[in-house]
C-alpha positions, 0 to 999 in steps of 0.5 A: 500499499505505500509503494503505491504513494511512492510512486507519487500521483498514481493514488491520489484519489485513494490518499484523500479518501483516507484522508477523510476517513482518519479525520472523520475518526479523529472528530467523532473521536474528540466529540465522544471525549467532550461528551463523556466529560460534559456527562461526567459533570452532570453526574457529579453535580447531581450529587449521585453516587454509584450505589444510586445508580445501581440501586435504580438500575436495578429497579428498572430492570426488575420492574420491567416485564420485558427483561423478566420474561426474556430472563425466564425464557433463558433460565428455562432454556439453560434447565431444559439443556441440561435436562436434555442432555446439553450440559455435556457440551465441552468448555471453550477454556 
């Protein structure tokens, strides 16, 4: 790839595309960093703690019927798999 640039002029279009992609990636990375700082400042201004956030997160999911149904289905499939002999699968480790 670098040899294309060394020949001079043959891959100007490819170089422009690569530079555009690089600039877009850099812009998005900087924007994400600035948004992270903004969210962190807002979080600190509210006086919230990590424990409060965890409790709120758990409360939201425990009270959500869709999440409860999905968790029950996963548990049901796990039990069915273990009972039907699917529990003898090799571990990936």
